C-alpha positions in Angstrom: -54.3 -14.7 -3.1 -53.0 -12.4 -0.4 -50.6 -15.1 1.0 -49.0 -15.5 -2.4 -48.5 -11.7 -2.7 -47.0 -11.5 0.8 -44.6 -14.3 0.0 -43.6 -12.6 -3.3 -43.1 -9.3 -1.4 -40.8 -10.9 1.2 -38.9 -12.7 -1.6 -38.5 -9.4 -3.6 -37.4 -7.6 -0.4 -34.7 -10.2 0.4 -33.4 -10.0 -3.2 -33.3 -6.1 -3.0 -31.5 -6.2 0.3 -28.9 -8.6 -1.1 -28.3 -6.4 -4.2 -28.0 -3.3 -2.1 -25.6 -4.8 0.4 -23.4 -5.9 -2.5 -23.5 -2.3 -3.9 -22.3 -0.8 -0.6 -19.6 -3.3 0.0 -16.3 -1.3 0.3 -14.3 -3.9 -1.6 -16.5 -3.6 -4.7 -16.2 0.2 -5.0 -13.4 1.9 -6.9 -11.2 3.7 -4.5 -10.8 6.7 -6.7 -14.5 7.5 -6.3 -14.1 7.9 -2.6 -12.6 11.3 -1.6 -11.0 10.5 1.8 -8.1 12.9 2.4 -6.1 15.8 1.0 -2.5 16.2 0.0 -0.3 18.6 -1.9 -0.5 18.0 -5.7 3.2 17.4 -6.1 2.9 14.2 -3.9 0.4 12.5 -6.2 1.7 9.4 -8.0 4.0 6.4 -7.5 7.4 6.8 -5.8 9.7 3.8 -5.8 12.9 2.8 -4.0 16.3 3.1 -5.7 16.5 -0.6 -6.5 13.1 -0.7 -8.1 14.0 2.3 -10.2 17.3 0.8 -11.3 15.7 -2.5 -12.2 12.7 -0.7 -13.9 10.2 -2.6 -11.7 6.6 -1.4 -11.6 5.0 -0.6 -8.3 2.6 -3.3 -7.1 0.0 -2.0 -4.6 -1.0 -5.7 -3.8 2.3 -6.9 -2.3 -0.2 -7.9 0.4 -3.9 -8.3 -0.4 -5.9 -7.2 2.6 -9.1 -8.7 1.2 -7.7 -12.2 0.7 -5.0 -11.9 3.4 -2.5 -13.2 0.9 1.1 -12.1 0.5 3.0 -11.9 -2.8 0.0 -13.0 -4.8 0.4 -16.5 -3.4 4.1 -16.7 -4.3 6.8 -17.9 -1.9 8.4 -14.5 -1.5 8.4 -11.1 -3.3 11.2 -12.2 -5.6 9.1 -15.2 -6.8 6.3 -12.9 -8.0 5.7 -12.5 -11.7 6.5 -9.8 -12.5 8.8 -8.9 -9.6 7.2 -5.9 -7.8 8.6 -2.5 -7.4 8.5 -1.2 -3.8 7.6 2.2 -2.6 4.6 4.4 -1.9 1.6 5.5 -4.0 -0.3 8.7 -3.2 -3.7 9.1 -4.8 -5.5 12.3 -5.7 -8.2 11.4 -3.2 -5.7 11.2 -0.3 -5.4 7.4 -0.3 -2.0 5.8 0.0 -0.3 2.4 -0.2 3.2 1.9 1.1 5.1 -1.3 0.5 8.6 -2.2 1.9 10.8 -5.3 2.0 14.1 -5.5 3.9 16.2 -8.6 3.3 19.6 -9.9 4.4 21.4 -13.1 3.7 24.3 -14.5 5.7 25.8 -17.9 4.9 22.8 -18.8 2.8 20.4 -17.9 5.6 18.0 -15.4 4.0 15.9 -13.3 6.3 13.3 -10.8 5.1 10.7 -8.5 6.6 7.9 -7.2 4.4 5.5 -4.4 5.4 2.3 -3.2 3.8 0.5 -0.1 4.9 -2.7 1.3 3.4 -4.8 4.3 4.5 -5.4 8.0 4.3 -3.1 11.0 4.3 -3.9 14.6 5.1 -1.8 17.7 5.0 -1.9 21.0 3.2 1.9 21.4 3.1 4.9 19.0 2.9 6.1 20.1 6.4 3.5 17.9 8.1 1.7 15.1 6.4 -0.4 12.9 8.7 -0.7 9.3 7.8 -3.8 7.4 9.1 -3.3 3.7 8.4 -6.4 1.5 8.0 -4.3 -1.7 7.2 -0.8 -2.3 8.5 0.5 -5.8 8.0 4.0 -7.2 8.6 5.5 -10.5 7.7 8.9 -11.8 8.9 10.6 -15.0 7.5 13.9 -16.6 8.3 15.1 -19.6 6.3 17.4 -20.9 9.0 15.2 -19.9 12.0 11.6 -20.4 11.1 10.6 -20.3 14.8 11.0 -16.5 14.5 8.6 -16.2 11.6 5.4 -14.1 12.0 2.7 -12.6 9.9 0.6 -10.2 11.9 -1.3 -6.9 12.0 0.6 -3.9 13.4 -0.6 -0.8 15.1 -2.7 1.5 13.0 -2.0 4.6 15.0 -1.6 7.9 13.2 1.9 9.3 12.5 3.3 12.5 11.1 6.0 12.7 8.4 7.9 15.7 7.0 8.5 15.4 3.3 11.1 17.1 1.0 11.0 16.8 -2.8 14.2 17.6 -4.8 15.5 17.1 -8.3 18.5 14.9 -9.0 19.9 12.5 -11.6 19.8 8.7 -11.7 22.7 6.5 -12.8 21.6 6.8 -16.4 21.7 10.6 -16.3 17.9 10.9 -16.3 16.2 13.7 -14.3 14.3 12.3 -11.3 12.4 13.7 -8.3 13.6 12.5 -4.9 11.1 12.1 -2.1 12.6 12.2 1.4 10.2 11.1 4.2 11.5 11.9 7.7 9.7 10.9 10.9 9.7 12.7 14.3 12.8 10.8 15.4 14.9 11.8 12.3 14.7 8.4 10.5 14.1 8.8 6.8 13.3 6.9 3.7 13.9 8.0 0.1 11.8 7.2 -3.0 12.1 8.3 -6.6 10.0 9.2 -9.6 11.1 9.9 -13.2 10.4 13.5 -14.3 8.0 13.2 -17.3 
């Protein structure tokens, strides 16, 4: 009788360990339940690039899926995704962020694009200095005419500091929008936009 009880106890323990390990798997927990950073309130939300704003594309935080290691939801390129994703940056109330970018050129029918996906934590009490702490930083480069130059790799996840300015302006349709200008320590900058609700 004791042997049966011990076997049952071992079996129950293994089942409980399996259930607990699933519960504490980071990929199964909603991100908004994990306070991880702090940012000024005016940053919170989705900011998209000018083309995405003009085309009315919605931001897609899974341009790259770090769990499945899959780009573009399995499509050939970002323009083959359904729907076509908006590109930009999303800041969450808990300090999390996702930043997606695609730069593309085409000369004589030879399309070249570079896509970048960054996900991590931001911290900063003012817009003057926001520290980005990437946890995932992935880059994909593809050349139609020179595939020997293609790569899909992890990039450095070192911290970096950005200065942010937010101003009001109008889009081509005359709608009021907020403009987010992100400037790095070398003076290079990116601009993203959000409709004023």
